[in-house]
Residue, then its C-alpha position, 0 to 999 in steps of 0.5 A: m499499500p505504501f506504493y499507492a500512497l505514494f502515487v497519490i501523493s505524486a498525482s496530487i502534485h502533478a496534476p494541478i500544475g498542468i491544470r494550472k497551465v491550462l487555466r491560465e492559457w485557456a480561461g485567462l484568469s489571473y495568476t492568484t485565481v489560478n494559483l489558489l484554484a491549483l492549490a485547492l484541487g491539489a489539496l482535494f486529490l490528496v484527501l480523496g486518494l488517501r482516503a481511498v488508500v486507507a479505505v482499501g488497505g491502509l497505509a502500514 
């Protein structure tokens, strides 16, 4: 299960970075707004992903 936890942590960092770039280019939002949205999305991915890891088999 540590592998899945590491994957969740990595994905919760990687995905918002890409989405941040897309939002900036396509939506034309300010840097502050885009950064806050990316941070919130990363936190959401992290929480939901770690909950799933714990539900399947725990972190230990």
